[in-house]
C-alpha positions in Angstrom: -23.3 22.6 -0.3 -26.8 21.5 -1.6 -26.3 19.3 -5.0 -29.3 17.6 -6.8 -29.8 14.1 -6.7 -32.7 12.6 -9.3 -34.8 9.9 -8.4 -35.3 7.2 -11.4 -38.7 5.9 -12.2 -41.5 8.2 -11.9 -41.7 11.8 -13.1 -43.4 13.2 -9.9 -40.3 12.6 -8.4 -38.7 15.2 -7.2 -34.7 16.2 -6.8 -33.5 16.6 -3.2 -30.6 19.1 -2.1 -28.3 17.1 -0.2 -27.4 19.1 2.2 -25.1 18.2 4.9 -23.6 16.0 2.8 -20.6 15.7 0.8 -16.9 16.7 1.4 -18.3 20.5 2.4 -17.2 20.9 6.2 -20.1 23.7 6.8 -22.7 23.8 4.2 -24.5 26.5 5.6 -21.4 29.2 5.0 -21.5 28.1 1.2 -25.9 28.8 1.5 -25.0 32.4 3.2 -23.1 33.2 -0.1 -25.5 32.2 -2.5 -26.6 35.5 -4.2 -29.3 37.3 -2.9 -29.0 35.7 0.9 -26.8 38.2 2.8 -28.9 41.1 1.4 -32.2 39.5 2.7 -30.7 38.0 6.1 -29.3 42.0 6.8 -32.6 43.4 5.8 -34.2 40.8 8.4 -32.0 41.3 11.2 -32.4 45.3 10.6 -36.9 44.6 11.2 -35.8 42.3 14.1 -33.4 45.0 15.8 -36.2 47.6 15.1 -39.0 45.6 16.6 -36.5 44.8 20.0 -36.2 48.7 20.2 -40.1 49.1 20.5 -40.9 50.7 24.0 -43.8 48.4 25.0 -41.2 45.0 24.9 -39.9 47.4 28.3 -42.8 46.5 30.1 -44.9 43.8 28.2 -42.3 41.7 26.5 -44.1 38.6 27.8 -47.3 39.2 26.6 -46.1 40.3 23.4 -45.0 37.0 22.8 -47.6 35.4 24.0 -49.7 37.2 21.5 -46.9 36.2 18.6 -46.9 32.9 19.8 -50.6 32.9 19.2 -51.3 34.3 15.9 -48.1 32.2 14.8 -50.1 29.0 15.8 -52.8 30.0 14.0 -50.9 31.0 10.3 -49.6 27.7 10.7 -52.4 26.0 11.0 -54.0 28.1 8.2 -50.8 27.0 5.9 -52.1 23.2 7.0 -55.4 24.2 5.2 -57.6 25.4 8.7 -57.9 28.7 8.8 -59.7 29.9 11.9 -60.1 33.4 13.3 -58.0 34.7 16.3 -61.5 35.5 18.2 -62.3 32.2 17.8 -59.1 30.8 19.3 -59.2 33.4 22.4 -62.7 32.4 23.0 -61.5 28.4 22.4 -64.4 27.9 20.4 -62.1 25.6 17.6 -61.7 22.0 18.1 -59.9 20.8 14.7 -57.2 18.3 15.5 -54.7 20.4 13.2 -55.5 23.7 15.0 -55.4 22.3 18.3 -52.1 20.9 17.4 -50.6 24.0 16.2 -51.4 25.9 19.1 -49.3 22.6 21.6 -46.5 23.0 19.4 -46.5 26.8 19.8 -46.7 26.9 23.6 -44.2 23.9 23.7 -41.5 25.7 21.8 -41.0 27.6 25.3 -40.0 24.8 27.6 -38.0 23.0 24.4 -35.4 26.0 23.9 -32.4 24.6 25.7 -32.9 21.1 24.4 -32.9 21.6 21.0 -28.9 22.4 20.7 -28.1 19.2 22.6 -30.8 16.7 21.8 -32.8 17.8 18.6 -34.2 14.5 18.0 -36.1 14.7 21.4 -37.4 18.4 20.8 -38.4 16.9 17.3 -40.0 14.1 18.5 -42.2 15.7 21.1 -42.8 18.6 18.5 -44.5 15.9 16.5 -46.4 14.2 19.8 -48.4 18.0 20.4 -48.7 18.5 16.7 -50.1 15.5 15.6 -52.1 14.5 18.3 -55.8 13.5 17.2 -54.4 13.3 13.5 -52.1 10.0 13.8 -52.1 6.5 16.1 -51.4 7.1 19.2 -48.6 4.5 18.5 -46.9 6.6 15.5 -46.5 9.9 17.8 -42.9 11.4 18.1 -42.0 7.9 15.9 -40.1 8.5 12.3 -42.3 7.1 10.0 -41.1 3.4 8.5 -43.7 3.5 5.1 -42.5 5.6 2.2 -45.9 7.2 0.9 -46.5 9.9 2.4 -49.3 12.9 1.7 -48.5 15.9 -0.1 -50.5 18.8 0.4 -48.1 21.4 -1.0 -47.3 19.1 -4.6 -44.2 19.0 -4.0 -43.7 15.1 -5.2 -42.7 12.2 -3.5 -40.8 12.6 -0.4 -38.0 9.8 -0.4 -38.6 6.7 0.9 -38.2 6.1 4.7 -34.6 5.1 4.7 -33.0 7.7 2.9 -35.3 10.2 4.9 -33.4 8.5 7.8 -30.4 9.4 6.6 -31.3 12.4 5.8 -32.5 13.3 9.0 -29.2 12.4 10.8 -27.6 14.7 8.4 -29.8 17.8 9.3 -29.5 16.6 12.9 -25.5 17.0 13.0 -26.1 20.6 11.2 -28.1 21.6 14.5 -25.0 20.6 16.5 -22.0 21.4 14.2 -20.5 25.0 15.0 -21.3 27.4 12.4 -20.9 30.7 11.4 -23.6 31.0 9.1 -26.4 33.7 10.2 -29.4 32.1 12.4 -31.6 32.5 9.3 -30.1 30.3 6.8 -29.7 27.3 9.6 -33.5 27.7 10.2 -34.3 28.0 6.4 -32.8 24.7 5.9 -34.4 22.7 9.1 -37.7 24.3 7.7 -37.3 23.1 4.8 -35.9 19.4 5.3 -38.5 19.2 7.9 -41.4 19.9 5.2 -39.9 18.2 2.4 -38.6 15.4 4.0 -41.9 14.4 5.8 -40.0 12.6 8.4 -43.4 11.8 10.5 -46.5 11.5 7.3 -48.3 13.7 9.7 -48.3 17.1 10.7 -44.5 17.6 9.2 -45.7 21.6 8.4 -46.5 22.2 11.9 -43.5 20.6 13.0 -41.0 22.6 10.6 -42.6 26.0 11.3 -42.2 25.7 15.0 -38.4 24.0 14.5 -37.7 27.0 12.4 -39.1 29.1 15.0 -37.0 27.5 17.7 -33.7 28.0 16.2 -34.5 31.3 15.4 -35.1 31.9 19.1 -31.9 29.6 20.1 -29.2 30.4 17.7 -29.4 34.1 18.8 -31.9 36.0 16.0 -35.1 36.5 18.4 -34.2 35.1 22.0 -37.3 36.4 23.4 -39.8 34.7 21.0 -41.2 37.9 19.5 -41.1 37.5 16.0 -44.3 35.8 14.3 -42.4 33.9 11.5 -45.3 31.7 10.7 -47.9 35.0 9.8 -44.9 36.0 7.7 -45.4 32.7 5.6 -48.7 33.7 4.8 -48.0 36.5 2.9 -45.3 34.3 0.6 -45.9 31.5 -2.2 -45.1 29.0 0.6 -45.1 25.6 -2.0 -43.2 27.6 -4.8 -40.4 28.6 -1.9 -40.3 24.6 -0.9 -40.2 23.7 -4.5 -37.6 26.1 -5.8 -35.1 24.7 -2.6 -36.0 20.8 -3.9 -34.4 22.0 -7.3 -31.1 21.7 -5.3 -29.2 24.4 -7.6 -28.1 27.5 -5.7 -30.5 29.5 -7.4 -33.1 27.6 -6.0 -31.8 27.4 -2.1 -30.9 31.1 -2.4 -34.7 31.7 -3.3 -35.9 29.7 -0.6 -34.2 31.3 2.4 -34.4 34.6 0.8 -38.4 33.9 1.5 -37.2 32.8 4.7 -35.7 36.0 5.4 -38.3 37.9 4.3 -40.8 35.6 6.7 -38.7 37.0 9.3 -39.1 40.6 8.1 -43.0 40.2 7.6 -43.2 38.4 10.9 -41.3 41.2 12.9 -43.8 43.7 11.1 -47.0 41.8 12.1 -45.0 41.8 16.4 -44.6 45.7 15.8 -48.7 46.2 14.9 -49.3 44.3 17.9 -46.4 46.3 20.2 -48.8 49.4 18.6 -51.8 48.0 19.5 -50.6 47.7 23.0 -49.5 51.0 23.6 -52.7 52.3 22.5 -54.3 50.3 24.9 
C-alpha cells in the first residue's frame, strides 16, 4: 500500500509513494479498493468492450491497431513538448529525435509482448534504447542512470537519487512478475507513474512510461489487440497534475492518478472508435 516518504532538505523535494514495499503482499489490490477506482475501471472496461464489438474490426483489426499506434506515438511526443501533425508523420517529414523516438518505441511494442512478463527489465532497456536515440549518448542508451540530477519537464520536483531509484525499480519489476487479482488498469497506472516520476534513465522517460503502460494493458488482458490509443487520451487530461497527485502518496492522490489512467483508456477507446468509423465510411 502506498505511503508517503518525505525527503529532507530542499523544499522542492517531494514525497514518493512506496509502491511495492512494506508488508502488504499485493499493494495493487489495495489500490484497486481506493474510493472511485472501481467505478472508473469499470467505465474504462465498458468502453474497451464496446470498441472491440465494432464491425470494422472483423476485417481491419491490424489496420486499426497500426493507426492507433501512430496516433499514440504522436500524442506521446506531444506530451514531451513536440507537437506535430499526423499528416506530417504520414509523409515522413518529421526528423525531431523525440518524435522519432516515440515512433520507434510504439513500433517496438508488438515485438515486446511475450517478454514483458518474464523479463521486464530487458523490455524497458530496449524501449529506452529506441526512444532516446539521438537524445542521449550511445553509452547511456538502455542503461539505468547513475547520476542523481535529471530534467524535470513536468515540474514534479527532484527525482530520487540513483540508488533509491534502483531500489524502487526492483520493486516495480517485482509487481510485474507477481500474481495479482487487481485489474490491468491499476497495474498499468502504477507502471506508468513509477517510470514517469522516478525517471530511471534520465532521458525519454515519459515516452518509455507511456509505452510501458500501453504494453501492460495489452499483455495483462484489457486490450490484447493494442487498439486503444491511450496516449491520445492523456492529451485531454491534466497529466502533470495527475502525477503530482500520485506523488502525494495518499490514498486520495493515488486514487486520483488511477482514475486519470482509466479515463485515458476510455478516451483512447473513443479515439479508436473514431478510427473505425472513418474506415467504415471509406
